[in-house]
N, C-alpha and C positions, 0 to 999 in steps of 0.2 A: 561490524561491519562485514564487508565479504571476505573473505579468506579464498587467496586462490593461489596458484602454481601455474608456473606454465605460459602459453598464450593465452590464459583466462586474467593474468598480470596485466597485460595490455587493456581487456577490458575495463580494468580496476583502475587503471590511469587516466583513462579517456574520463570514467565517472567522478571522478576527484577535480578533475582539472573542471568537468562544468560546474559540479557544487562549487568549487572556488568563486567563479563565475557569480552564481547564483545565489550565494551565503549572504543573510543579511549582517553578519560581523558581529551579533548579539549574542553575547551570554545567556540571554535568558529575554524571551519575548513578553513586553507590555500586556498583560490582559486586557486593556483597558484602549488598545491600540491595535488590534489586530488590523492585516492587510492580506490581500486578496480576495475578501470574500465575495466580490463581485464577478472575477476570476474565475473560482469557483464555481457559482452561482453557472456562468455562460460555459462553463466545460461540460458541464452534466446536463445541461437541456435538453428535454426532449426524450434524455433517455432514465429506463425504467430501473430502478435501483430495489433488489431484495433481498435481505439481508446482506452480505457479502459480496454479490453477484451483482455488477451492473452490465444491462444490455438486454438483446432477445432471449429470454429461459429457452425458446430453442433452438438455438444458435449449436452445431453438430460440437464444435469445437471451444473447450474450454482455459482462457490461460490463467495462471495462478499466480499470482505475488506474494513472496514467502516475504514479510517485511516488517523492518521495526519502526516504530514511530520518530526514535532518536536518532538513528542511522542517516549520518550525514551521508554516505551514496545512496538509501534509499531517494533521499532527497532528489540527488540529482536527477535519479532515474525519473522519478513518477513529475520531476519537473519537463525535464527533456524527451522520456520516450513515451510515457502516457500520453501525453494531447494526442501524438502518431499513434497512438493502438486504437484509443478511443474513436478519432476522424474515419483511419482508413479500415479497420479492420472490424471493430463494436460496431460504428453505425451502420457500418455495410450489412450486416447481420452474418459476418463472414465468423465471430468469434464472441463469446460472452469474456465477461474479465471478473474473476475471485481476487480478492483479499484476502491472506491469512496473516492475522497480526502476530508475529512470532518475534518474543522479545528478549534479545539474547545481547544486551548492550546494561544488565543489572537490577536490582528493583526499578528504579525511577521509570525503565522501559519496560517491568510487568505495568507498574501501574497507569503508563501508558496503556498500553494494553488493555486492561480494565472497560478506561475510557470508550476504546475504540469498539468492547463488547458493546457498550450501550449505547453507542451511536450505530451501532448494526442491529438490535433491537428497534429501531426507529427507521432502518430501510435506508439511512445515510451513514455508510458506513466508508466509501468513497469519498463523498464528500467532507466526511470529517478529517479523511487523513490525508487529502488533498491540501485543506487548510493547514493539517497540522504540517504540515513539511512545508509551507509557504513561513509560518512563521517559525521553524525551526529556532531553538535554540542552542547552546554550544553542548557538543555531548559528552563533554566533562564535566557537565554540572547539574545538578537536578532542578530540571528547567519545569521539567511538567510536575506543576503543582496542580491541585484541587482549583485556585484559581483560573487557570489556563483551561484547564480540562473543560470548565464549564463555560467559559469566555468564548472558547472554539466551539460547544454544543449550541449557544446562543446564537453564533454566527452561521450555521448553516441550520438553524431554524429551529431546534428539539424539542420534545418537551423536558424543562430542566428536572420537575422535581422524578418525573419517571428515567429521566438519565441519572441520577443521584443513584437511587435505587438501586438500576441493573448494576451499575459502576460497584455497587457494594454488595452483590451477590454473591452468592458461591455459584453458581451457575456460569458467571465470569472466570473465575477458578477454575471447572471446569473444562470452559473453553478453551481455555490458553495452555491448559495441559496436556489439551486434543493436538493440539496444534503441534504444541512441544513434542507430541510423540511419533505425531505423522512427518514432521520435517527430520527427523532421530533416522526414522524406519529407511526415508527416502535417503540416507545420507548426503543432505544438503548441505554446499560448502558455509553459506553463510548468510547473509539478506544485502541486498533483494535478491533471492533466487529465484528461479521461473520454471512453472511447470506445464506442461503442453496437453491436452489431453484431447483426444476424438477417437472418431470409429477405427483409424487407422492405429491407433495404438498412442503411450505416452511416453514423455521424455523432456527431462533438465534441461532447459537450451540459456545462453548466454544471456545476459541483462541489455541487449541492447535492439534497437527497430529490427535493423535485419535479418539477425536471427529470430528473433519470434515470428516474424512473416514469413520465416521459411520453414520456423515451426510446424505454423497454422496449416501450412499449405501441406505440409508432410501427413499431420495428424488428420486431415480431413481424408486423405486418402486422394488426395487430386496435384498430388506432387510429380514433376516430372515438363 
């Protein structure tokens, strides 16, 4: 979960409130009864996903989310803020959006990150993450099982045989370690953390739509 002090606490409280409104209240999702498949399909319809990035590859600004698939505040952020980012910033070509899977909530989050890596290999990481958040279980339980991982993969149309192979690969471990190293080097406070990079520089911004919009404008060199 996001660790913050001072003014950032306000953001955390707001995101927790959103999470409470959107939470399914289930300790563990039923892999045979996933919800939100059509919602996720519509959310990313017409957008290009390449590896962990969605949007126009030529967009000058990149928005990076460092997220944990089991983090409830990440769920609130991705349910409440990402749709606005996609509509107003990604679909308009102002920015592209990258997901960095940063498992900070223990071994079960690492297991989920391996699944995220496998989805990334089939250019469906954002769809996979979005569907996971819509079906997220209680962070205090090890709800992200192999059955859930495979059900989510089927829900976004992945090749399950390839998914299983990539999820178990050494490359998945390497990718997770690389994100951990990058997040540590950036001194990120927790998940979700948002980094924005463009021609005018890079910055970590608060996980709110207004902060992201302003950050994109600043990074593009068009603020003012």
